[in-house]
Structure formats: C-alpha cells, structure tokens
C-alpha positions as CSV (number, residue, x, y, z in Angstrom):
1,M,-8.4,28.5,-65.3
2,R,-10.5,28.6,-62.1
3,R,-13.7,27.3,-63.7
4,P,-12.2,24.1,-65.2
5,L,-10.3,23.4,-62.0
6,T,-13.4,23.8,-59.9
7,L,-15.3,21.3,-62.1
8,A,-12.4,18.8,-61.9
9,L,-12.3,18.9,-58.2
10,A,-16.1,18.5,-58.0
11,A,-15.7,15.3,-60.1
12,L,-12.9,13.9,-58.0
13,V,-14.3,14.4,-54.5
14,P,-17.3,11.9,-54.8
15,G,-14.9,9.3,-56.3
16,A,-12.4,9.7,-53.5
17,L,-15.2,9.5,-50.9
18,L,-16.5,6.2,-52.4
19,G,-13.0,4.8,-52.4
20,W,-12.5,5.6,-48.8
21,L,-15.8,4.0,-47.8
22,A,-14.9,0.9,-49.7
23,Y,-11.5,0.7,-48.0
24,G,-13.1,1.0,-44.6
25,A,-15.6,-1.7,-45.3
26,L,-12.9,-4.1,-46.3
27,G,-11.2,-3.7,-42.9
28,G,-8.6,-0.9,-43.5
29,T,-6.5,0.2,-40.5
30,G,-6.7,3.6,-38.9
31,G,-9.3,3.8,-36.1
32,G,-10.7,0.2,-36.2
33,T,-11.1,-1.7,-32.8
34,D,-8.0,-3.8,-33.5
35,G,-5.8,-0.8,-34.4
36,P,-2.8,-0.8,-36.8
37,G,-0.7,-3.9,-36.7
38,S,-3.0,-5.9,-34.4
39,A,-3.9,-9.5,-35.1
40,A,-7.5,-10.0,-36.0
41,G,-7.8,-13.1,-33.9
42,A,-5.6,-12.2,-30.9
43,A,-7.3,-13.1,-27.6
44,P,-7.4,-10.3,-25.0
45,S,-5.9,-10.9,-21.5
46,T,-8.3,-12.6,-19.2
47,L,-7.9,-9.9,-16.6
48,G,-7.4,-6.9,-18.8
49,S,-4.5,-4.7,-18.2
50,P,-5.0,-3.1,-14.8
51,T,-1.4,-2.3,-14.1
52,G,-1.1,-0.3,-17.3
53,S,-3.7,2.2,-16.2
54,A,-2.7,2.4,-12.6
55,G,-2.1,5.6,-10.8
56,G,1.1,6.6,-9.0
57,D,0.7,3.9,-6.3
58,G,-0.3,1.2,-8.8
59,K,-3.9,1.1,-7.6
60,T,-6.6,0.6,-10.2
61,G,-10.1,2.0,-9.9
62,A,-13.2,0.1,-10.9
63,G,-13.7,2.1,-14.0
64,T,-10.2,1.9,-15.4
65,G,-8.8,-0.5,-18.0
66,S,-10.6,-2.1,-20.9
67,A,-13.2,-4.7,-20.2
68,P,-12.0,-8.2,-21.2
69,A,-13.9,-10.2,-23.9
70,D,-15.0,-12.7,-21.3
71,A,-16.2,-10.2,-18.8
72,A,-19.1,-12.4,-17.8
73,S,-17.0,-15.6,-17.5
74,L,-17.5,-15.8,-13.7
75,R,-21.2,-14.7,-13.7
76,G,-23.0,-16.7,-11.1
77,K,-19.8,-17.3,-9.0
78,V,-19.5,-16.0,-5.5
79,V,-16.2,-15.0,-4.0
80,V,-15.7,-13.9,-0.4
81,I,-12.6,-11.9,0.3
82,D,-11.6,-11.7,4.0
83,P,-9.2,-8.8,4.7
84,G,-7.3,-9.9,7.8
85,H,-7.8,-7.8,11.0
86,N,-9.4,-4.4,11.1
87,L,-8.0,-0.8,10.8
88,T,-9.4,0.1,14.3
89,N,-9.1,-3.2,16.2
90,F,-6.4,-1.5,18.3
91,Q,-9.1,0.8,19.7
92,H,-11.2,-2.1,20.9
93,T,-8.8,-4.4,22.7
94,A,-11.4,-5.7,25.2
95,D,-13.7,-6.7,22.3
96,I,-11.1,-8.4,20.2
97,N,-9.5,-10.2,23.2
98,R,-12.7,-12.0,23.9
99,K,-12.2,-15.8,23.3
100,V,-14.3,-17.7,20.8
101,D,-14.7,-21.4,20.2
102,I,-12.8,-22.6,17.1
103,V,-13.5,-26.3,18.0
104,T,-9.8,-27.3,18.3
105,N,-9.2,-24.5,20.7
106,W,-10.4,-21.2,22.1
107,K,-8.9,-18.1,20.5
108,E,-9.1,-14.4,20.6
109,C,-12.0,-12.9,18.6
110,D,-9.4,-11.1,16.5
111,T,-6.0,-9.4,16.8
112,T,-4.6,-6.1,15.7
113,G,-2.2,-7.8,13.3
114,T,1.4,-6.9,12.7
115,S,3.1,-3.9,10.9
116,T,6.3,-3.0,9.2
117,N,9.1,-1.4,11.2
118,S,7.9,2.0,9.8
119,G,4.4,1.5,11.0
120,Y,2.5,0.4,7.9
121,S,-0.2,-1.9,9.4
122,E,-1.2,-5.4,8.2
123,A,-4.8,-4.2,8.4
124,K,-4.2,-1.4,5.9
125,F,-2.3,-3.8,3.6
126,T,-5.0,-6.5,3.6
127,L,-7.8,-4.0,2.9
128,D,-5.9,-2.4,0.0
129,V,-5.2,-5.8,-1.6
130,A,-8.8,-6.8,-1.0
131,H,-10.1,-3.8,-2.9
132,R,-7.8,-4.4,-5.8
133,L,-8.8,-8.1,-5.9
134,R,-12.5,-7.2,-5.8
135,T,-12.1,-5.0,-8.8
136,L,-10.4,-7.7,-10.8
137,L,-13.0,-10.3,-10.0
138,Q,-15.9,-8.1,-10.6
139,R,-14.6,-7.3,-14.1
140,L,-15.1,-11.0,-14.8
141,G,-18.7,-11.0,-13.6
142,A,-18.1,-12.5,-10.2
143,T,-20.2,-11.5,-7.2
144,V,-17.7,-10.4,-4.5
145,R,-18.3,-9.8,-0.9
146,L,-15.8,-8.6,1.8
147,T,-16.1,-9.8,5.4
148,Q,-15.2,-6.2,6.4
149,D,-14.6,-3.0,4.5
150,G,-13.4,-0.7,7.2
151,D,-17.1,-0.3,7.9
152,R,-17.2,-1.6,11.5
153,P,-15.4,-0.7,14.7
154,F,-13.6,-4.0,15.1
155,G,-13.5,-7.6,13.8
156,P,-15.4,-9.5,12.7
157,C,-14.4,-12.3,15.0
158,V,-12.8,-15.3,13.4
159,D,-15.8,-17.5,13.8
160,E,-18.0,-14.8,12.2
161,R,-15.6,-14.5,9.3
162,A,-16.2,-18.2,8.6
163,R,-20.0,-17.8,8.9
164,I,-20.0,-15.0,6.3
165,G,-18.4,-17.2,3.7
166,N,-20.7,-20.1,4.6
167,A,-23.9,-17.9,4.5
168,A,-22.9,-16.5,1.1
169,H,-22.5,-20.1,-0.3
170,A,-19.2,-18.9,-1.6
171,D,-17.5,-20.8,-4.4
172,A,-14.2,-19.7,-2.9
173,V,-13.0,-17.7,0.1
174,V,-9.6,-16.2,0.5
175,S,-8.3,-14.6,3.7
176,I,-5.6,-12.0,3.0
177,H,-2.8,-11.5,5.6
178,A,0.9,-10.6,6.0
179,D,3.1,-12.3,8.5
180,G,5.1,-10.9,11.4
181,A,8.0,-13.3,11.6
182,G,11.6,-12.5,12.3
183,A,14.0,-10.5,10.1
184,G,15.5,-12.6,7.4
185,Q,12.5,-14.8,7.2
186,R,11.0,-14.0,3.8
187,G,8.4,-15.1,1.2
188,F,4.7,-16.0,1.0
189,H,2.8,-19.0,2.0
190,V,-0.8,-20.3,1.6
191,I,-2.5,-21.9,4.6
192,L,-4.8,-24.8,3.9
193,P,-7.5,-26.3,6.2
194,G,-6.7,-29.6,7.9
195,T,-9.3,-32.3,8.5
196,V,-11.4,-31.3,11.5
197,H,-14.5,-33.2,12.4
198,E,-15.9,-32.5,15.8
199,G,-18.4,-30.1,17.4
200,A,-19.5,-27.4,15.0
201,A,-16.7,-28.2,12.5
202,D,-16.5,-30.6,9.6
203,T,-14.0,-29.7,7.0
204,R,-13.9,-33.1,5.3
205,A,-15.8,-31.9,2.2
206,V,-13.7,-28.8,1.7
207,V,-10.1,-30.0,2.4
208,A,-9.5,-31.3,-1.2
209,P,-11.0,-28.3,-3.1
210,S,-9.3,-25.9,-0.7
211,K,-5.9,-27.6,-1.4
212,D,-6.6,-27.2,-5.2
213,L,-7.4,-23.5,-4.6
214,G,-4.4,-23.0,-2.5
215,K,-2.0,-24.6,-5.0
216,L,-3.3,-22.5,-7.9
217,I,-3.0,-19.2,-5.9
218,A,0.5,-20.1,-4.8
219,D,1.6,-20.8,-8.3
220,D,0.1,-17.6,-9.8
221,F,1.2,-15.4,-6.9
222,A,4.8,-16.5,-7.3
223,R,4.6,-15.8,-11.0
224,T,2.9,-12.4,-10.9
225,T,4.9,-11.0,-7.9
226,G,8.2,-12.5,-8.7
227,T,8.5,-13.6,-5.0
228,S,9.4,-17.0,-3.7
229,P,7.6,-19.3,-1.3
230,S,8.4,-18.9,2.4
231,N,11.9,-19.8,3.6
232,Y,10.7,-20.5,7.1
233,V,7.5,-22.6,6.8
234,G,6.2,-25.0,4.2
235,D,9.5,-26.7,3.2
236,G,9.8,-24.5,0.1
237,T,6.3,-25.5,-1.2
238,G,4.5,-22.3,-0.1
239,L,1.8,-24.5,1.3
240,V,1.0,-25.1,5.0
241,T,-1.8,-27.1,6.6
242,R,-3.2,-25.9,9.9
243,E,-6.0,-26.9,12.3
244,D,-5.7,-24.0,14.7
245,L,-7.4,-21.3,12.7
246,G,-11.1,-20.7,13.3
247,G,-11.6,-19.1,9.9
248,L,-10.7,-22.5,8.3
249,N,-12.0,-24.9,10.9
250,L,-15.5,-23.5,10.7
251,S,-15.7,-23.0,7.0
252,T,-18.1,-25.2,5.0
253,V,-16.9,-23.8,1.6
254,P,-13.4,-23.9,0.0
255,K,-11.2,-21.5,1.8
256,V,-7.5,-20.6,2.2
257,F,-5.4,-18.0,3.9
258,I,-2.5,-16.3,2.2
259,E,0.4,-14.7,4.1
260,C,1.7,-12.4,1.3
261,G,5.1,-11.7,2.9
262,N,6.8,-10.9,6.2
263,M,6.2,-7.3,7.3
264,R,9.1,-7.5,9.8
265,D,11.7,-8.2,7.2
266,T,13.0,-5.0,5.5
267,K,13.2,-6.6,2.0
268,D,9.7,-8.0,2.1
269,A,8.4,-4.8,3.7
270,A,9.7,-2.8,0.8
271,L,7.5,-4.9,-1.5
272,L,4.4,-4.9,0.8
273,T,4.5,-1.1,1.0
274,S,4.6,-0.7,-2.8
275,G,1.3,0.0,-4.6
276,V,2.7,-1.6,-7.8
277,W,3.6,-4.8,-6.0
278,R,0.3,-4.9,-4.2
279,Q,-1.4,-4.8,-7.6
280,S,0.7,-7.7,-8.7
281,A,-0.3,-9.6,-5.5
282,A,-4.0,-9.0,-6.2
283,E,-3.5,-10.2,-9.8
284,G,-1.8,-13.4,-8.7
285,I,-4.5,-14.2,-6.1
286,S,-7.2,-13.3,-8.7
287,E,-5.7,-15.6,-11.4
288,G,-5.5,-18.5,-9.0
289,I,-9.2,-18.0,-8.0
290,V,-10.2,-17.7,-11.7
291,S,-8.4,-20.9,-12.6
292,F,-10.0,-22.7,-9.6
293,L,-13.5,-21.5,-10.5
294,R,-13.2,-22.5,-14.1
295,G,-12.3,-25.9,-13.0
C-alpha cells in the first residue's frame, strides 16, 4: 500500500500548490496588506496611529507607527514650533531679565515659565509636546524647525523667536505654552496677533491667516483632548487677540500661541502631566496645522 499512496500524494501536491497560487493572485486573505476583513478602498488615517504604539507615557518615537498613505502631503511646507521658555532659564536670570523691544512695549527677554504645584515645569511640558508635534508633522513630509531644543543655556529671547520663524519663511508657526492662572480657572486658549504697524512691526498681512490657523487648532485641540476652551479668557471661544507679545508682534508669517491648560489648577495639571494626554494635545495641534496648510 505504500507505493500507490506515495504516487497519489505526488500527484496531489502540484495541484494543491497551483490552486494556492491562483487563490493568492485573486486577492485571497491571510497575509495581504489589507489583512482579513479590511476594506479594499479604506483610506488610512491622515496622521497614522501614533497613540496606538505609544510607550508607557504615551510618547511616540519617530520610527513608530505605520507611515500614512499621504506621507508626502506636506512636502515643501515649513513649520516652526516654538516651545515656550527653556529648561535652564532659571539658571540665567540676569540674561532672561534683560528687556527687549517688542514695539508696543519693552519686555523681558524670556521668563522661567510656570509649573504645577508638584513642580512639573512649563518648559518641560512645552518641549515634550513640541517633540511629539514634530514627529507627527515630519511623517507628513513637512520641514520642521524648533526655536530651541534644550540645546542652549537660556532663551531664545522673544524677539529672536519671532526672527527664527521669519528667517525660515515658515508657512505656520505655533508657540506652545501652559498657563499659570489661579485654581479653578481651566481650559485652553489660542492667542492671535493683533494689528500692529509701527517701528519694526507690521502684522497686517498675517492677522487674517493667523486667525484661520488659530481657529483650526482650537477646534481640533478641543476634539482630540476632550478639553474645553478657557473659562477665564476668550468668552468661551478659546481665542484671544493680544498686542503685547513680542513673538506675535514681530512675526511676518502666520503665527499663534496656544496655552494648553492651566498648570496651577489641579484638574488641568493632572492632564498636562499625563503622557497620553500630551500626545492627544500634539495630535490636535498637528491636525489644525495640517488643515491650515492644505487650505
């Protein structure tokens, strides 16, 4: 019985192999790029799925996550991210207290920023969110520059921060901050440039596009983080216009500030100190920028 069985198996194997190859060529499941049960025409997420591959603190590295289909959709676009303050400003008080001309006033070169009641600093928060935001935008092909990356002893001064965005001919600039208001004052707000036309400042050409950028960021930030606009400024809109910030007064490109929450309120502080929430914050800012740059 062994010989006939061997011959029968020898005859069956080539046929089975040919059938398997034909099935694969016709798009059978089991190892294809779409995978079992996936829709052939389903569009991938614009920003990929960074939170799905995050580590314990929700932070996503540059090499994690799958590349989106439109990974080059922002190619040629330049984004400058301005992480507010500096990790070591507190060691250089004489330098950061030096006054600089912001046209509508003279203000300190920079400040140390605020912190939570437990000591988590605004400078640490802003740099962390900036790194996450940079990763998301670079995945889409944007050229991203930071005004500081913990690579200088202090600053840069507020006027230099504006010049960095101008020199880069940035398509969008976002300055990341967290507020230091009183307890019970909660929520985020986006600061827009006012019309300033005197001395070295002329914001007339960037007021309207900056407002568009700010509105988009506010909408997407609220959606991705699940937080509400500020309950203490902006009349519930999450938008505030100011003419006393050198980073805005001296900008010649579309630019906004975002105060992501209030570090001095315990409920907001619990969010700001969460890596998962900071990833959501970066995603909201990123999606607002992407919508703005795509027009």
